C-alpha positions as CSV (number, residue, x, y, z in Angstrom):
1,M,-3.5,10.1,9.1
2,T,-0.2,8.8,7.9
3,I,0.1,7.0,4.6
4,A,3.0,4.9,3.5
5,I,3.4,4.3,-0.3
6,I,5.6,1.4,-1.3
7,D,6.6,1.1,-4.9
8,K,9.7,0.3,-6.9
9,S,9.3,3.5,-9.0
10,E,9.9,6.9,-7.5
11,L,7.7,8.4,-10.2
12,A,4.8,6.1,-9.1
13,T,5.2,7.0,-5.4
14,L,5.2,10.7,-6.3
15,R,2.0,10.2,-8.5
16,L,0.3,8.3,-5.7
17,G,1.4,10.9,-3.2
18,S,0.0,13.7,-5.3
19,L,-3.3,11.7,-5.7
20,V,-3.8,11.4,-2.0
21,S,-2.3,14.6,-0.7
22,G,-5.5,16.6,-1.0
23,I,-7.6,14.2,1.1
24,K,-8.9,15.7,4.3
25,G,-7.0,14.4,7.4
26,I,-3.8,13.4,5.6
27,K,-0.9,14.7,7.7
28,N,2.0,12.7,6.5
29,I,2.9,10.8,3.3
30,V,5.9,8.5,3.4
31,Q,7.4,7.1,0.2
32,I,9.4,3.9,0.3
33,I,11.2,2.8,-2.8
34,D,14.0,0.8,-1.1
35,R,12.8,-2.7,-0.8
36,E,15.3,-3.4,2.0
37,Q,13.7,-0.6,4.2
38,I,10.1,-1.5,3.9
39,L,9.4,-3.2,7.2
40,E,11.8,-1.0,9.1
41,T,10.2,2.2,7.8
42,I,6.7,0.9,8.5
43,S,7.8,0.2,12.2
44,K,9.1,3.7,12.5
45,V,6.3,5.7,10.9
46,L,3.3,3.4,12.0
47,P,1.1,4.4,9.1
48,N,-2.7,4.2,9.1
49,V,-2.7,3.2,5.5
50,V,-0.1,1.3,3.4
51,I,-0.4,1.4,-0.4
52,Y,1.8,-1.5,-1.5
53,D,2.9,-2.4,-5.1
54,V,3.0,-6.2,-5.0
55,N,5.2,-6.3,-8.2
56,I,8.4,-5.1,-6.5
57,N,11.2,-7.4,-7.6
58,G,13.7,-8.9,-5.2
59,C,11.5,-9.4,-2.1
60,D,8.6,-11.4,-1.0
61,N,5.8,-8.8,-1.1
62,F,3.1,-11.1,0.2
63,M,5.3,-12.1,3.2
64,N,5.9,-8.4,3.9
65,M,2.2,-7.5,3.7
66,R,1.4,-10.5,6.0
67,K,4.0,-9.2,8.5
68,I,2.6,-5.7,8.3
69,R,-1.0,-7.1,8.8
70,E,0.0,-9.2,11.8
71,S,2.2,-6.6,13.5
72,Y,-0.2,-3.6,12.8
73,P,-3.7,-5.0,12.6
74,E,-5.3,-1.5,12.6
75,T,-3.3,-0.5,9.4
76,V,-5.3,-0.6,6.2
77,I,-3.4,-2.2,3.4
78,I,-4.2,-1.4,-0.3
79,A,-2.3,-3.8,-2.6
80,L,-1.7,-2.6,-6.2
81,T,-0.9,-5.0,-8.9
82,S,-0.4,-4.9,-12.7
83,Y,-1.6,-8.5,-12.8
84,S,-5.2,-8.5,-11.7
85,T,-5.8,-12.2,-11.5
86,E,-7.8,-14.4,-9.3
87,Q,-4.5,-15.8,-7.8
88,Y,-3.5,-12.3,-6.6
89,Q,-7.0,-11.7,-5.2
90,R,-7.0,-15.0,-3.4
91,K,-3.5,-14.4,-1.9
92,C,-4.6,-11.0,-0.7
93,N,-7.8,-12.4,0.8
94,E,-5.8,-15.2,2.5
95,I,-3.6,-12.8,4.4
96,G,-6.3,-10.2,5.2
97,I,-5.4,-7.4,2.8
98,H,-8.3,-4.9,2.8
99,Y,-8.1,-4.0,-0.9
100,C,-6.4,-5.5,-3.9
101,L,-6.6,-3.2,-6.9
102,D,-5.6,-3.4,-10.5
103,K,-2.9,-0.7,-10.8
104,I,-4.1,0.3,-14.3
105,N,-7.9,0.2,-14.1
106,E,-8.6,0.9,-10.5
107,F,-5.9,3.4,-9.6
108,E,-8.3,6.3,-9.3
109,K,-10.3,4.4,-6.6
110,I,-7.6,5.0,-4.0
111,P,-8.7,8.5,-2.9
112,E,-12.2,7.4,-2.4
113,I,-11.1,4.3,-0.3
114,I,-8.8,6.5,1.8
115,S,-11.5,9.1,2.3
116,G,-13.8,6.4,3.7
117,I,-11.2,5.3,6.4
118,K,-11.8,6.6,9.9
């Protein structure tokens, strides 16, 4: 299984990478911090799971997630947000995002979610 971690912070991508690296079946973890390279990198690595920080400045994160969802329907998308509001949940639901998690309070759920993906 290949996982792509998209976050504006290299420290956050490293922490997430460390969090999921011990999960059985993980073969490749790709960290994307350059917002200009998100869609291009996804098209090259074809991840099974995308963990996407929706608070990246300077790009339309929901549009990017929609494009990933439409282009790679088998890819599971986990959206992380620091603003856990109904509006974010609704937007994620509208575009078919599998999980929308509060980055602060639900961060630790990620390994369990990924472990349950076949």
